[in-house]
N, C-alpha and C positions, 0 to 999 in steps of 0.2 A: 666463656666462651660454648665452650662443650656443653654446660647447659641448656644456650641459648638453640645449639644446635638439636638436641635431642628434643625437644620440647616445640619446635617451629614446626608448622604441619597448613596443609590448605583446607579450608575448613568454610562454611557457612555462615557468614556471622548475624546475626538481626541488633538493630540498635536501634531504641525504644525512646522518647520520650514525651514527656508531657507538656500541652501547648501550653502559651501563658503561665504559667507556673508562678513566674513569677509577683504578677496581677494579682493570683488567687494565694498565694503566701500573706501579701498584703491588705487584702479582706480579711483571713482568719490566719494566722500561721499555724497554729495548732490545729483547727481540722482540716486544713489544707495540710498537710503533713500528713496524719491520721489519711486521707481518702488517697493520697496519691500512693501513700504503703500498700495500703487497702488493694486497689489496682494492678500495682506491681504483683503485691499477693498471687492476684488472683492470674494475673499473666502468665507468672511463674507455673503456675500449674498447669494452664494451659500448655503453656512450652512442655514441662516434662510428659503431658499425654503425648506429646506430637514429639517423643526423641531427643527433644531440645535438651541443652543444660544453661539452664540462668548461670553466667559466671558472675556476675557485678550487677549490685545496683545503688547507683551513687545518685544521691539526691531526688532529682529527677530525670533519672536518664537509667535504663537497665541495657544490659548486653547480653547475650545468648549464642550460641556456638549448635550448630545440625551438621548431624553428618549429610544429609541428603537434602537439597534445596527443594523437594517439595515438600518435606515434615516445616521445613520454615516456613515457607508461603502459607501453607495448610494451620497452622500456629498463628500468622497472624492475623490471617483475616479472619478465623474463628471468633478469637477475641473481640477485634472488631464487629464482629459480627451482632456477637452476643450484649457487648457493649449496647451498640446501639439497637437491639429488640426489648432488651430488657427495660422494663420500666424504671424511672427515677425515682427513688427512694426520697431524694432529699427534697426540702422545699425551697432552698435557695440556689445560691448560681454558683458554687462553690465543686463544679463537676470537672475532675480532672479528664481530659479527653488527650488520646495519643495519638504521637505519629508515628511511622515503624519504617524502616529503610532495611533490604536486606544483601548485603553482596557477597560475592564468593573472590575468596583471595588470601594470602598469605598470613598468620597469626606466630605469634610466640606465648606459649600458655603457661605461667609462672604461678605459684600461690591459690592458683584457681582466680587469678588475673589476668584477662586476655588484652595483648597492644599488638600493634603491629598495622600495615597497610590496610588490611580486609575490613577492621574495626572503624580506620576511620574514614574511608568509603562508606559503608555502612551507616555512620552519621551524617555525611553529606549526601546521598539517597533522600536519608530519613526529612531532613531540610526542607526537601522539595517536593512533599507528600504535604495533601490536605491535612486539615482536622481530622483525625478517626480515618485516615487512608495509608495505604503504604506504595513504597514504591521502592522497586527490584532495580537488579544492576541486569545488563542486557545478556548477560552469561548465566545467568540466576534463570532468568525465565525460559533462557533456549533450554537448561537443563530441567526443567518441570516438563513432563510426561504429558501427551496432547492429549492421553484419557483424561485431565485430571481439569475438574469443572472451573478452571479461572481463566480470566479475560486478562491480559499484557496488552495495556494500550499505548504506545510509544510516546517519550516525551523529546523522543530526538535525542540528538547528541547535547552534555550538558556538559559546562567546562567546570570544573569542581576544584575550590580554593585545595591547594597541596597537592596537585593532580595536572601534569603537564598535557598530557594529551585526551580528549571529547571521552565521556562516559556515555554510554547508551543505557538511556532509563527508562524504566518503565513500570505504570500505574497497576497493582494489581486487586482485581476485582472478583469477588465469586460470579459464574457464570450466570444469567439471568433463570431462574426457573431448576436449578439444581442445587442439590442440597450439599453441606459439607462433610468433605471426603469421612468415614470413619477412621479415628486413630489405626496407625498401622497399618493399612489398607495399604495392600500391596507393597506392605515393608522387607517379606520376603525378596532378598535380592540374588540374581542369577548373577556369574561370571563373566566375562567380558566375549568367551570365547559362543556362549550359548545367548546372551540375550537379545530382544529382539524388542523394536518400540511401536506405539501406535500411530497410526500414518495423521498427523493434521487433518480437517478439514479444509484444506486450501493448496494450493499448488505447493510441492513443497523438494525443495534442491539441497543439494550439497554439491559446494563447488573442491574439487579435486586441487592439491599441489600439481603445477602443471611442470611436465618431464624437462628438464634440458638436455637436449638430444645432442649438445655442443660439446668440442672436445676438450672447451676452455670450461673449468670450475665454477670463474669468476659469474658467470652467466647465470648461475644459480641464483643471486640476488635477484637478477631480472625476472627470471621462471616463477619465482614467488611474487614478489610483486605483481605481476599480472594478476594472479589469482587472488590474493587479498584486495586488490582494486575491484575485482568483478566481485567480490564477497560482498564487501562496503555498499557497494553499486546495486545490486541485488537485494540489499536490506533495508534499501531505501524504498520499495514496492510491497505498500501494506500489506495485498494481498496474497505475498507469498511468503513460507515460509524456508529461511535459510540457516542452513547450519551456520555456527559459528566456527571462525577458521582456525581456533583452538581442537573443534574437534575433528571438522575436514583434514587437518595440517595431521594428526595423529597419524594416516596412514601413509604420508609420506614415504617413500624408497622400499614400501610393502608391496606385494605381488597379491593383490587380495582380489577374486574375481565383485566385479560391481553390483549383481544382486545384492553378495553378502554384506557389500557396506550398508546398499540403501536399507538393507535392514536392520543392521546395527543401527545407523543413524536414524531408523526413521524419516525416508525420505519416498518418493517418488519418482526424484529423473536426480541425473547426478551432470554435471557436466565435469569435462575433462581435457587437458589438450597438451602443448608441447612445444617448446622455443629451441631454436636451431637459428646457430649463427651460422656465416659463414664469411671470411672479410669483414663490412662494414656492413654486411645484410643480413636482416632478420628476421625470419620467419616464424610468425605466431599460429598455430591452428586449433580448432576447438571442436566439440563434438558434442551434444545433448544426447544423451541416454533415459529410453523408460524402462528405468529397473526390470522391473515383473516379465515384460516381454523381451529385453535388450535392445529392442529394435533403437534405431540412430532417428530424431526427427529433425534435427538439425547437425550442420557440418561447414566449416567457412576455413576461410586461412585466410593470415592480414601479412603484410610485407611491408618493410620501412627501413633507412637507412638510422647505425645508433649514432648518427651526429647529434639527431634529435630523439633521444632514446624516449623523453616524460612525453615528450607532445605523441611517440606513437604507442607508450601507453594509455595515455589518456582516450587516444582516435580505439586502441582495441578494446577498452571496455565499455567504451562507449558504444561501438558499434555489438558489442555481441550481446549487453541487454537486452538492446535495442532489436535485437533480430531474434533474440530466441522469446521472446515478450510472447509476442503474435503464433510462437512454435507448441507454447507451454499453454496458450490459451486453448488453440484449439486443441490438445490434447487432452484437458481437462473435461471441456464441451465432448467431446466424443466416450470420454470414461464413465460422466453422468450420464451417458442415455442409454451403457448398457447394465447400469443400478438396474437392483429390481425396484419396482412400485414403492415396494415395504420400504426400502432402506434411503430413497427418497427426502433431501433433503432442502433447509431453506438455501445454503451453498450451491446443489444440484438443482433447484427450480430454478435458482439465477444463473449458471451457466446455459441451462438448456434455453433461456428467453434471449440472450446474445443475439444469438444468427436471425432472429426471428426480426429481432429490432434493426438489424443490418442490412436486413432484405430494401426498407424504406417502404412498404407497401401495404394495404391496408389491414388484409387479411392477416399475415404473419403479426401485423402488429398487436392484434385482438390477441390473440395468443400469448403473445408475449405479454400484455397488461394481465392477463389470469393467470400465467407464473409468478407474474412476479409481484401480485397481491397475495396471491397462497404463501408465497417467499418471506413476507413481512407480517404476517400471518403467525408464520412462525417462529419469528423472527423480528419483533419489531421495530428493533431498532438497529438494524441491519443496513447500515449505510449504503453500500455500492445497490441490494436492491430496492433501496430510497431516490439514490440517485439516476439507479436506469429507468426507474420509474416514472418517474418525473419526465425524464426524456422522452419514455413512451407517450405520455400525453401529449408533451411538447411534437412530437413528429403528425398527432392527431386534428391541433389545433391549427396550427401554422399552414395542412393542405387540407383543412374542412373535409377530414373524411369519416364526418359522423360526431356526435357524442357519444361517450362512454358510459359518464355519469349526469350527475345535477347540473355540475359548475367544472366543465376539465380545466378551463384556464386557474381558476382559482386552486384547484386538487393541482397542479401542477406544480406551481410557485408554494404551494404551502409544504408538499412533497422534496422540493428543492433549498428549500432551509431546513429543513426539518436533519435532512443530507447530511448538511453542513454543517449544521449544530452536532450529530451524531459523531463525526469525525472529520476536526478539522485536519487533522494529519495524513489524512489518503488521498494522495494526489487527484485520482480519478473521481473522487465524489466529489469534491472541492471543483475540479473543472467542469464535471456535468452539471453541479447542481449552480456553478456560477453562467451557464452558458444558459440554463434556459430560465434563469430570473432576465438576463437579456431576452432572450427571445420572446418572454410570454407578460411577464413585469415589464419590461421592457426599464427595468431597472437598471441603467449601465452602471452608476459609476459600484454598487457592492455586487454588480455581475464580475465587475472588470478586478473586483481587488479579490474573490474567490475565485476567479480565472489565474491572476495574477498568484496566488498563494498554489493555487497545485503547479505551477511551472515550476518555482522556489523549489516545492518539497522535490522532486523530479522530472526533471528535465529530459532524462533520454525514453522516455514510454511514446513511442508515436501517437499514441491516440491522444496522451496529453499535448504534443504539441499540435497535434490538428485541431483538436475546440480550444488551444488557446488562438492560433491561424484563424479559425471561423469567428470567434468571437472578438478579436481582431478588427477581423472586416466590418461586421456589423456594424460596433462601435467606432469605427472610420479612423482606424490605420492599416490602412494595406501595405506597408512598405515590412512594420512591425509583424505583421497577420504573413507576409510572403515569407520573411527568416524565419519564424516558426514552425510553418507548414515544407521550408528546404527541409528545415531541421527533423521534421518527420519524417520524409521520404530519403533523409542521407540513413538514417538509423534503420532504418528496417524497407528495405526496396521491397523486397517482396512478400510484405503485409499484404492478407488477402482483404484489408479493408482500403487498397491504395486506392480508389476508386474516390474517393471521399478527399483524400488529398489531393489530389490530381484537379479537381474540383475549385473546392477552395481554395487555391496558388491558382487557377482561371481567371477566378475572381479578383484577386489582389491584380494580377498584371491589366485585367480589363479596368478596373478603377484610376491606376498607373496611367493608362493612356497607350496602352500594350496591346489592341484586340488580335496580333497575329498571333502571339505565344497564349492568349489566351484562348485563341480558337483552335489551335494543335491540343493545349494542355486538356480543354473540355472533350473532345475527341478522341484523347488517349483513354480518360474517364470511362468515356462512352464503351470504348475497346475494352475496358476492365470487367462493368458493369454496366449494362445497358437500362438501368431499371431505377434509374434514380432521377427524382422531377428538375432537380433543383442543379442538376446538368445542363440542361436545355433551356434556363431559365439567364444562363451565362452565355453558352452555346450561341442562339441565337440574336443576341445583342452586339456578339464580337465578328458574329459574318458580316450582319448587316453595316459596320462600319468598315470594314470589309468589301463593301459592295458586292457580296456576293449573297445575293436577295432570296434564289430559288433555293440554295443549301437553308437560309436562314427559315426560311415559310417551312423546310423537311421538318427543321428542329422543333420548329410550332407546333408543328404537328403531331410530333413523338411528344412531346410535354404536355397534349389534350389526352392523347393515347393515354401516359398513365395517368394525369388527373382530370379528370370528362369537366371539372366545375371550376377548372383557373379560366382567372379572365384579368385583366389592365385591375379594374376597380378592386380585386378580392385582392389578388395582390400589393397593393395601396395599402391595404387594410392591417393584412397580417404578415408582409415582409418589415419587420421593425427598424430598416436602416436607418441609422441614427441621422445619416449627412442625405438631408432631403436633393440636394442636386444628384449623386448616386445613384437614387432610388428613382427620379425621374428619368435620368441616361440610361436606365435598365430597362425602365418602362417604353420609353418611347422605341429605343429599339425592338422591343416584344412588338410593340402595335406596331411598326412597319413591315417587322415578321409574318404578322397578320390574326394575332394575339386579339380577342374579341375584346371592347372595350366592357 
């Protein structure tokens, strides 16, 4: 017992095995064993070079231990890259190919043999890897400094044999155009008091443990649960870098300046909050802070009864995620505009294009197209830039703003499909790509499949719910569309893009035979932002059905001011409503309101 305690430790474990080793041995046992051992000897040398310790080689498997996650990932990728790049010297098909898994967990080391949950987890992760690939635990990916040239693509939460709770898994690869880090690069460690982490090139946030402001210490579990649920929900947003629970909870009960916490964790934003119980009532407060300046970007409070504590917990989590997403988006856009031109990268170009796209006007659209093309020139596989670029082309095509290239519709569809293929785990990429396929290719089935996948990945982003609703309206599901839009309005009532939500909700109401509700929502949209032509496509037919013809004509006049070339025939050609009766209803109303044929 004492010996086990002495040798029990937290370590980064690498587990590798040979793909299809049984088949290789059946072809030529002697040659297969010889080449497997040679591969493991080469790998052991790479492991040692990056500061690791090969603990065991068992037939077709290797186990190694590292102190640092970055060294384990570097060794794994270095070996796989070298194997891929080297010219095969054998003319036969007995070629050992490895799969590698990396975990962070507790192990027991005795007589150079390492055992324990950390080893089992690394083995289970390795089984998720493609031949020649590397899969790491979520905590490993989050521990690797952002400056390291690695990409981590989420495989989602995985149910692994022998583990009760799901495990977040990521594929690890060398970032395109980057070189492998040199051994021992950055190996000098700093004390916890002095260490500072590089900021990742995307919104980065830490959720601190919520303070229990009640006299009841039993409410501590609820305060912790709120913070943990928010961390989990935020982690599902692919565009954000979210610090893991164990790292942010290290500050529980400590009075540390927010700016110091942000520096130590390597984040730009910090979310903190508190829980207060009074009788049977609970109040939860939250505030989002931009760490460098200390400015508050968002704050809110949530009240509820203890009787339905878990429902309240879910509602608060959903509301916080939905509310801070647009706040972070605006903060990141403002930050990118302050950067010197020499420091502008693909992510910054993408951010600067967003407000131009949201304007839904010809000239800003042209500027957005140029910025997004520059972004994908820098990073051809940057899925969000590809998806928004497809949407930029969709804006031009459906509104007849004039061609940007030789075949804008084909370009939009190709970009949408490329974005979907580049990252099927990004909710925004999926819904935008699917929406463009519906609007331009009229590929309703594949478009809806992509849109629905985006909703499954993360339903708490208002922009995702909006695009789901817009796609469902076009494809003939107005009731489901309205429910999705109402979700967007509920989780992000103060969203600067709320005019999109109101117009799409108005469309649903009008198709469902409720022109009064449609008219009010369309007018609400126009009050928020009067520059979106689609609003008046909905408003005018709604006013016609209410018998308010003069107001309907005013709406058509505004529509023609925004889109001078619009006509009934052009809308029939370019508005891809799947249900022809619905399309005719809109066009008949616009015709009565004075839109020329």
